[in-house]
C-alpha positions as YAML, in Angstrom:
chain: A
units: angstrom
residues:
- id: 1
  name: MET
  ca: [-4.73, -8.39, 76.15]
- id: 2
  name: SER
  ca: [-7.62, -6.16, 77.52]
- id: 3
  name: LYS
  ca: [-6.91, -4.39, 80.45]
- id: 4
  name: GLN
  ca: [-8.96, -5.45, 83.65]
- id: 5
  name: LYS
  ca: [-11.88, -2.96, 84.35]
- id: 6
  name: LYS
  ca: [-11.18, -1.04, 87.65]
- id: 7
  name: THR
  ca: [-13.69, -1.93, 90.36]
- id: 8
  name: VAL
  ca: [-15.92, 0.63, 92.57]
- id: 9
  name: LEU
  ca: [-17.70, -0.48, 95.49]
- id: 10
  name: VAL
  ca: [-20.15, 2.75, 95.77]
- id: 11
  name: ALA
  ca: [-21.68, 2.45, 99.67]
- id: 12
  name: ASP
  ca: [-24.89, 4.40, 99.79]
- id: 13
  name: ASP
  ca: [-28.50, 4.09, 101.56]
- id: 14
  name: ASN
  ca: [-30.22, 6.43, 98.91]
- id: 15
  name: ASP
  ca: [-30.99, 3.89, 95.60]
- id: 16
  name: GLY
  ca: [-30.85, 7.51, 93.69]
- id: 17
  name: ILE
  ca: [-27.69, 7.94, 94.39]
- id: 18
  name: VAL
  ca: [-26.39, 4.35, 93.78]
- id: 19
  name: ALA
  ca: [-28.09, 4.39, 90.61]
- id: 20
  name: SER
  ca: [-26.73, 7.22, 89.61]
- id: 21
  name: LEU
  ca: [-22.99, 6.81, 90.36]
- id: 22
  name: THR
  ca: [-23.61, 3.61, 89.22]
- id: 23
  name: THR
  ca: [-24.38, 4.75, 85.75]
- id: 24
  name: ALA
  ca: [-22.22, 7.98, 85.63]
- id: 25
  name: LEU
  ca: [-18.92, 5.02, 86.58]
- id: 26
  name: GLN
  ca: [-19.83, 2.26, 84.41]
- id: 27
  name: TYR
  ca: [-20.36, 4.82, 81.60]
- id: 28
  name: GLY
  ca: [-16.61, 5.99, 82.52]
- id: 29
  name: GLY
  ca: [-15.53, 2.04, 82.02]
- id: 30
  name: TYR
  ca: [-15.48, 1.17, 85.03]
- id: 31
  name: GLU
  ca: [-17.08, -2.28, 87.06]
- id: 32
  name: VAL
  ca: [-19.50, -1.28, 89.87]
- id: 33
  name: THR
  ca: [-20.89, -2.96, 92.88]
- id: 34
  name: SER
  ca: [-22.90, -1.75, 95.51]
- id: 35
  name: ILE
  ca: [-23.85, -1.61, 99.40]
- id: 36
  name: MET
  ca: [-26.68, 0.51, 100.61]
- id: 37
  name: ASN
  ca: [-25.87, -0.83, 104.67]
- id: 38
  name: GLY
  ca: [-22.64, 0.78, 106.32]
- id: 39
  name: GLU
  ca: [-22.81, -2.53, 108.97]
- id: 40
  name: LYS
  ca: [-22.44, -4.73, 105.62]
- id: 41
  name: VAL
  ca: [-19.85, -2.55, 104.33]
- id: 42
  name: LYS
  ca: [-17.21, -3.54, 107.83]
- id: 43
  name: LYS
  ca: [-18.46, -6.92, 105.84]
- id: 44
  name: ILE
  ca: [-16.48, -7.29, 102.32]
- id: 45
  name: HIS
  ca: [-14.23, -9.22, 101.54]
- id: 46
  name: ALA
  ca: [-11.26, -10.56, 99.01]
- id: 47
  name: PRO
  ca: [-11.46, -10.11, 96.15]
- id: 48
  name: PHE
  ca: [-11.44, -5.66, 97.24]
- id: 49
  name: SER
  ca: [-12.52, -3.26, 95.03]
- id: 50
  name: ASP
  ca: [-10.02, -0.95, 93.90]
- id: 51
  name: LEU
  ca: [-11.92, 2.20, 95.27]
- id: 52
  name: ILE
  ca: [-14.83, 3.02, 97.76]
- id: 53
  name: LEU
  ca: [-17.10, 5.78, 97.27]
- id: 54
  name: LEU
  ca: [-18.41, 5.82, 100.72]
- id: 55
  name: ASP
  ca: [-21.67, 8.27, 102.14]
- id: 56
  name: ILE
  ca: [-20.81, 9.54, 105.34]
- id: 57
  name: TRP
  ca: [-24.00, 9.76, 106.84]
- id: 58
  name: MET
  ca: [-26.14, 6.21, 106.15]
- id: 59
  name: ALA
  ca: [-28.57, 5.05, 108.11]
- id: 60
  name: GLY
  ca: [-27.36, 2.55, 111.20]
- id: 61
  name: VAL
  ca: [-23.65, 2.43, 111.28]
- id: 62
  name: ASN
  ca: [-22.36, 6.35, 109.50]
- id: 63
  name: GLY
  ca: [-19.68, 6.20, 107.02]
- id: 64
  name: LEU
  ca: [-17.35, 7.38, 108.97]
- id: 65
  name: ASP
  ca: [-17.38, 5.35, 111.38]
- id: 66
  name: VAL
  ca: [-16.56, 2.80, 108.03]
- id: 67
  name: CYS
  ca: [-13.90, 4.16, 107.18]
- id: 68
  name: ARG
  ca: [-12.18, 4.07, 110.55]
- id: 69
  name: TYR
  ca: [-13.02, 0.68, 110.86]
- id: 70
  name: LEU
  ca: [-12.02, -0.62, 106.90]
- id: 71
  name: LYS
  ca: [-8.38, 1.43, 108.28]
- id: 72
  name: ALA
  ca: [-7.72, -0.09, 110.57]
- id: 73
  name: LYS
  ca: [-8.23, -3.58, 109.32]
- id: 74
  name: LEU
  ca: [-4.66, -4.97, 107.61]
- id: 75
  name: GLU
  ca: [-6.93, -6.61, 104.35]
- id: 76
  name: THR
  ca: [-8.52, -3.32, 103.87]
- id: 77
  name: LYS
  ca: [-6.13, -0.23, 105.30]
- id: 78
  name: ASN
  ca: [-4.89, 0.34, 101.89]
- id: 79
  name: ILE
  ca: [-7.92, 1.05, 99.43]
- id: 80
  name: PRO
  ca: [-8.34, 4.21, 98.52]
- id: 81
  name: ILE
  ca: [-11.83, 5.95, 100.45]
- id: 82
  name: ILE
  ca: [-13.78, 8.84, 98.64]
- id: 83
  name: MET
  ca: [-16.44, 9.78, 101.35]
- id: 84
  name: ILE
  ca: [-19.44, 11.51, 99.90]
- id: 85
  name: SER
  ca: [-22.67, 13.29, 100.60]
- id: 86
  name: ALA
  ca: [-25.98, 14.65, 99.46]
- id: 87
  name: TYR
  ca: [-25.77, 16.97, 102.65]
- id: 88
  name: LEU
  ca: [-24.11, 19.38, 101.48]
- id: 89
  name: VAL
  ca: [-24.90, 22.00, 104.51]
- id: 90
  name: ARG
  ca: [-24.47, 19.54, 106.90]
- id: 91
  name: LEU
  ca: [-21.47, 18.42, 105.33]
- id: 92
  name: SER
  ca: [-19.75, 22.11, 105.80]
- id: 93
  name: ARG
  ca: [-20.46, 22.05, 109.07]
- id: 94
  name: HIS
  ca: [-18.69, 19.13, 110.19]
- id: 95
  name: LEU
  ca: [-16.27, 18.97, 107.42]
- id: 96
  name: LYS
  ca: [-13.75, 20.04, 109.35]
- id: 97
  name: LEU
  ca: [-14.08, 18.28, 112.43]
- id: 98
  name: GLU
  ca: [-14.37, 15.37, 111.05]
- id: 99
  name: GLN
  ca: [-11.53, 15.60, 108.34]
- id: 100
  name: THR
  ca: [-9.84, 16.26, 111.18]
- id: 101
  name: ALA
  ca: [-10.37, 13.63, 113.38]
- id: 102
  name: LEU
  ca: [-9.92, 11.41, 110.73]
- id: 103
  name: TRP
  ca: [-5.85, 12.23, 109.86]
- id: 104
  name: LYS
  ca: [-5.44, 12.55, 113.61]
- id: 105
  name: ASN
  ca: [-6.24, 9.12, 113.70]
- id: 106
  name: ARG
  ca: [-4.08, 8.55, 110.51]
- id: 107
  name: THR
  ca: [-6.94, 7.43, 108.69]
- id: 108
  name: PRO
  ca: [-6.47, 8.90, 104.95]
- id: 109
  name: CYS
  ca: [-9.89, 9.44, 103.33]
- id: 110
  name: ARG
  ca: [-10.59, 11.69, 101.11]
- id: 111
  name: ILE
  ca: [-14.16, 13.47, 101.72]
- id: 112
  name: CYS
  ca: [-15.43, 15.18, 98.16]
- id: 113
  name: TRP
  ca: [-19.26, 16.45, 97.19]
- id: 114
  name: PRO
  ca: [-19.53, 16.97, 94.45]
- id: 115
  name: LEU
  ca: [-18.14, 14.09, 93.15]
- id: 116
  name: SER
  ca: [-15.72, 15.49, 90.93]
- id: 117
  name: LYS
  ca: [-15.37, 13.82, 87.33]
- id: 118
  name: ASN
  ca: [-11.75, 14.60, 87.28]
- id: 119
  name: ILE
  ca: [-11.17, 12.62, 90.73]
- id: 120
  name: LEU
  ca: [-11.95, 9.49, 89.52]
- id: 121
  name: PRO
  ca: [-9.61, 9.18, 86.16]
- id: 122
  name: LYS
  ca: [-6.52, 8.54, 88.20]
- id: 123
  name: TYR
  ca: [-7.56, 5.38, 90.46]
- id: 124
  name: ARG
  ca: [-8.29, 4.05, 86.66]
- id: 125
  name: ASN
  ca: [-4.97, 3.69, 86.17]
- id: 126
  name: GLU
  ca: [-2.71, 2.51, 89.10]
...
């Protein structure tokens, strides 16, 4: 009997990043779906992914707002979310402030860039 692949939702408004992450994750044995709009991420429904990689700064609704929204909903609050960004300088300026705000509101999500290949395998086995 084969184990079902873990699923990852990649949410980023940059198609190059989505393609790169999708390729890397599929190579690592994950099933991947993608959404390129923060508003659409807020509308996800069952069956839910095992993990969400969520861009912090998407056009329209940003990833931090999407994260807060998903963590406030009973159906999605337990989905692990890893926040990502290609904008390292902008990320470093806002990281402490935003991460503090997320934790004060009991919105557990991890902010991570560059995305380490060592962080994903733990989700495959849970």
